[in-house]
C-alpha positions in Angstrom: 79.0 194.2 152.4 77.7 190.8 151.4 77.0 188.9 148.2 73.6 187.3 147.7 72.7 184.7 145.0 69.6 185.4 143.0 68.0 182.3 141.6 64.9 182.1 139.4 64.3 182.6 135.7 62.8 181.5 132.5 60.0 184.0 132.4 59.8 187.7 133.2 57.5 186.9 136.1 60.4 185.1 137.8 63.2 187.5 136.7 61.6 190.9 137.3 60.9 190.5 141.1 64.5 189.2 141.5 65.8 192.3 139.8 63.8 194.6 142.0 65.2 192.9 145.2 68.7 193.0 143.6 68.5 196.8 143.0 67.5 197.2 146.7 70.4 195.2 147.8 72.8 197.2 145.6 71.4 200.4 147.1 72.3 199.0 150.5 75.9 198.3 149.4 75.6 194.6 148.8 76.4 192.5 145.7 73.9 190.4 143.8 74.9 187.5 141.5 72.2 185.9 139.4 72.4 182.3 138.2 70.3 181.4 135.2 70.2 179.8 131.7 71.0 181.4 128.4 67.5 180.5 127.1 65.5 182.3 129.7 64.4 186.0 130.0 67.2 186.5 132.6 69.8 186.3 129.7 68.4 189.6 128.4 67.0 191.3 131.4 69.8 190.8 134.0 72.8 192.1 131.9 70.6 195.2 130.9 70.5 196.1 134.6 74.3 195.7 135.0 74.2 192.7 137.3 76.6 189.8 136.9 75.1 186.4 135.9 76.5 182.9 135.8 75.1 180.1 133.6 73.9 176.6 134.2 72.3 174.1 131.9 68.9 172.8 133.1 65.4 172.3 131.7 62.0 172.1 133.2 60.3 169.0 134.6 56.6 170.0 134.3 54.6 169.3 131.2 57.6 168.9 129.0 57.3 165.3 127.8 59.2 162.2 128.7 62.3 162.9 126.6 62.8 166.4 128.0 62.1 165.3 131.6 64.7 162.6 131.2 67.2 165.1 129.8 66.5 167.6 132.7 67.0 164.9 135.3 70.2 163.7 133.6 71.5 167.3 133.7 70.5 167.9 137.3 73.7 166.7 139.1 75.9 168.7 136.7 73.8 171.8 137.1 73.9 171.5 140.9 77.7 171.2 140.8 77.9 174.2 138.5 75.7 176.2 140.8 77.7 175.2 143.9 81.0 176.3 142.4 79.5 179.7 141.6 78.1 180.1 145.1 81.4 179.0 146.7 83.4 181.4 144.6 81.0 184.3 145.5 81.3 183.4 149.2 77.5 184.1 149.3 75.7 185.0 152.5 72.3 183.6 151.4 70.3 182.5 148.4 67.2 184.3 147.2 64.8 182.4 144.9 61.8 183.6 142.8 61.2 180.1 141.5 61.1 178.4 138.2 63.1 175.4 137.0 66.3 177.4 137.1 66.0 177.8 140.8 66.1 174.0 141.6 69.8 173.3 141.1 70.7 176.5 143.0 68.6 175.7 146.0 69.9 172.2 146.1 73.4 173.5 146.0 72.6 175.9 148.8 71.1 173.1 150.9 74.2 171.1 150.6 76.2 174.1 151.8 73.8 174.9 154.7 73.2 178.4 153.3 70.0 180.3 154.3 67.4 180.2 151.6 64.8 182.9 151.2 62.0 182.3 148.6 59.6 184.8 147.2 56.5 182.8 146.1 54.1 185.0 144.2 51.3 182.6 143.4 48.4 181.3 145.6 49.8 177.8 145.0 53.6 177.6 145.2 55.4 176.4 142.1 57.1 173.0 141.7 60.5 174.0 143.0 59.3 175.9 146.1 56.6 173.4 146.9 59.0 170.4 146.9 61.7 172.3 148.9 59.3 174.1 151.2 60.4 172.4 154.4 64.0 173.5 153.9 63.5 177.2 153.4 64.6 179.7 156.0 61.9 182.3 155.1 59.1 182.4 152.6 57.8 185.7 151.3 54.3 185.2 149.8 51.6 187.3 148.2 48.5 185.3 149.4 47.8 184.2 153.0 46.7 180.9 151.6 50.3 180.2 150.5 51.6 180.2 154.0 50.1 176.8 154.7 52.6 175.3 152.3 55.6 176.4 154.4 56.7 175.5 157.9 54.8 177.4 160.6 56.5 180.7 161.6 58.7 180.8 158.5 56.4 182.8 156.1 55.4 186.4 155.8 52.9 188.1 153.4 55.1 190.7 151.6 53.5 190.8 148.2 55.5 191.1 144.9 57.8 194.0 143.9 55.9 196.3 141.5 57.1 199.5 139.8 56.3 202.6 141.8 54.4 204.1 138.8 51.5 201.6 139.4 51.1 202.7 143.0 51.0 206.4 141.9 48.0 205.8 139.6 45.1 208.0 141.1 41.7 206.6 141.8 39.3 206.9 138.9 35.6 207.1 139.1 34.0 204.9 136.4 32.8 206.7 133.3 29.3 206.2 131.9 30.9 204.3 129.0 33.8 202.2 130.3 37.3 202.2 129.0 38.5 198.6 129.1 42.1 197.6 128.9 42.5 194.1 127.4 45.9 192.5 127.6 47.2 188.9 127.4 50.7 190.0 128.4 53.6 190.9 126.1 53.0 187.8 123.9 49.3 188.3 123.7 46.5 185.8 124.2 44.5 184.2 121.4 41.5 183.8 123.6 41.4 187.4 124.7 42.3 188.6 121.3 39.3 186.7 119.8 36.9 187.9 122.6 38.1 191.5 122.1 37.5 191.4 118.4 34.1 190.0 118.9 33.2 192.8 121.3 34.5 195.8 119.5 32.1 198.7 119.6 30.5 197.7 122.9 32.9 199.8 124.9 36.0 201.9 124.5 39.0 199.6 124.3 42.8 199.8 124.9 44.0 196.4 123.5 47.5 194.9 123.7 47.5 192.1 121.1 51.0 190.8 121.2 53.3 191.3 118.2 52.3 188.2 116.2 48.6 189.0 116.1 48.9 192.8 115.8 48.8 193.4 112.0 45.8 191.3 111.3 43.8 192.6 114.3 44.8 196.2 113.6 43.6 196.0 110.0 40.2 194.7 111.2 40.0 197.2 114.1 40.7 200.2 111.8 37.7 199.4 109.6 35.4 198.4 112.5 34.6 201.9 113.6 35.2 200.8 117.2 36.3 203.4 119.7 39.7 203.1 121.3 43.2 202.0 120.3 45.0 198.7 119.5 48.7 198.1 119.9 51.0 195.1 119.6 52.9 196.1 122.8 52.1 198.9 125.3 55.4 200.5 126.4 53.8 202.6 129.1 51.5 200.1 130.9 51.0 202.4 134.0 49.5 205.0 131.7 47.2 202.5 130.1 46.1 201.4 133.6 45.4 205.0 134.5 43.1 205.5 131.5 41.2 202.2 132.2 38.1 201.8 134.2 38.4 198.0 134.0 41.1 195.5 133.1 40.6 192.2 131.2 43.6 189.9 131.5 45.2 186.6 132.3 46.0 186.0 136.0 49.8 185.6 136.2 51.3 187.0 139.3 52.9 190.0 137.7 49.5 191.1 136.3 47.8 190.4 139.6 50.4 192.5 141.5 50.0 195.4 139.1 46.2 195.3 139.4 46.6 195.4 143.2 49.1 198.3 143.1 46.9 200.3 140.7 43.6 199.4 142.5 41.9 198.3 139.3 38.8 196.1 139.0 39.3 193.2 136.6 37.9 190.3 134.7 40.4 187.5 134.8 40.6 184.6 132.3 43.3 182.3 133.7 45.6 180.6 131.3 44.4 177.0 131.4 47.8 175.5 130.7 49.6 177.3 133.6 51.6 174.9 135.8 49.7 173.6 138.8 46.7 175.8 137.7 48.4 178.6 139.6 46.6 181.3 137.4 43.3 179.8 138.3 44.1 179.8 142.0 45.3 183.5 141.7 42.1 184.5 140.0 40.0 182.6 142.6 41.7 184.4 145.4 41.0 187.8 143.8 37.4 186.9 143.1 36.9 185.6 146.6 38.1 189.0 147.9 35.7 190.8 145.6 38.5 192.3 143.5 37.7 190.5 140.2 35.3 188.5 138.1 36.6 185.1 137.1 35.8 183.8 133.6 37.3 180.4 132.5 39.2 180.4 129.3 36.8 177.9 127.8 33.9 180.4 128.5 35.6 183.6 127.4 34.2 184.9 124.1 32.9 188.2 122.8 29.3 187.7 124.0 30.5 186.7 127.5 32.9 189.7 127.6 30.2 192.1 126.6 27.8 190.6 129.2 30.4 190.9 132.0 31.4 194.5 131.1 27.8 195.7 130.8 26.9 194.2 134.1 29.8 196.1 135.8 29.1 199.3 133.8 25.6 199.3 135.2 26.9 199.1 138.8 29.7 201.7 139.3 29.6 201.3 143.0 30.6 197.7 142.6 33.4 198.6 140.2 34.8 201.0 142.8 34.5 198.4 145.5 36.4 195.9 143.3 39.2 198.4 142.9 39.4 199.0 146.6 39.4 195.2 147.2 42.3 194.8 144.7 44.2 197.6 146.5 44.0 195.5 149.6 46.5 193.1 148.1 49.0 195.8 147.4 52.3 195.8 149.2 54.4 198.8 148.2 57.6 197.8 150.2 58.0 194.2 149.0 61.6 194.6 147.6 62.7 196.6 150.7 61.3 193.9 153.0 63.0 191.1 151.1 66.3 192.9 151.3 65.9 193.4 155.0 65.2 189.7 155.6 68.2 188.8 153.5 70.4 191.0 155.6 68.9 189.5 158.8 69.7 185.8 157.8 72.8 186.3 155.7 76.1 185.0 157.0 79.4 186.7 156.2 79.7 190.4 156.1 76.5 191.1 158.1 
């Protein structure tokens, strides 16, 4: 039995893959200790899964302004020291990182201790932390072949991202004459997609996740519009919504991209323009290049454009089916298992 450090947090996209790998490690008889901040999603998600978590104080360095950048840099030595103490006490065999600003101090501590570092990089362009520490990683697990060029030759592997089994179980669906379109900007919603959806109501059947803040106003307008479908602030059973949909309209974060791949769903992707290093744009470009999606820039996404894109695909059901198959080509059902295997291979004590 060994103990592995799980680094990465801030957003659900960083925390959820780490949890999937931690569950796999626990099933294999190992311990997983998370390191994060009390402000990130890890503070809620990790304790709910009954994993221990230690806290450090650190902020981001990307697009946060001069004052916050200075504050984060000032806190960095202390956060590295905090992380090192936790890693030493745990007698960790290796460190596993899913990225984000939380991962930086933990990886720097691991480097100082000469511990193996395994990173799971979900985006077509690696994030700030993984990109700047790429030459030091022991193994990099990526979702796009393009990402491998950012890491030392021979140290990367295309494993994909861990995705819930329910998405892989969604059966293939032949496109209906009138498409059912799932529109989602994630759990917080998207103003751009919400506006485009409202401007296109009635053109197709819609399942629309608005985000909590926009729900009441949009639901009131939807209920009097006569449009077919349903509108919710948050969709609890997203695999079910995917199963009902012929087409998905969404942002291009890696969690969404991975779910589209697992479900084999064609999509229209409108990347978040403020995403760090334009990683959502690069994700969407990779999907479009493979024939799995249509890319519409945020600045071009409105009701008229959405209707145009949907109607074009509605008129070509063979293309829709081909897009779904192309998306499925990105799916990797055993990502968590493979990550756990690699951690066992490179880990030190107890293996």
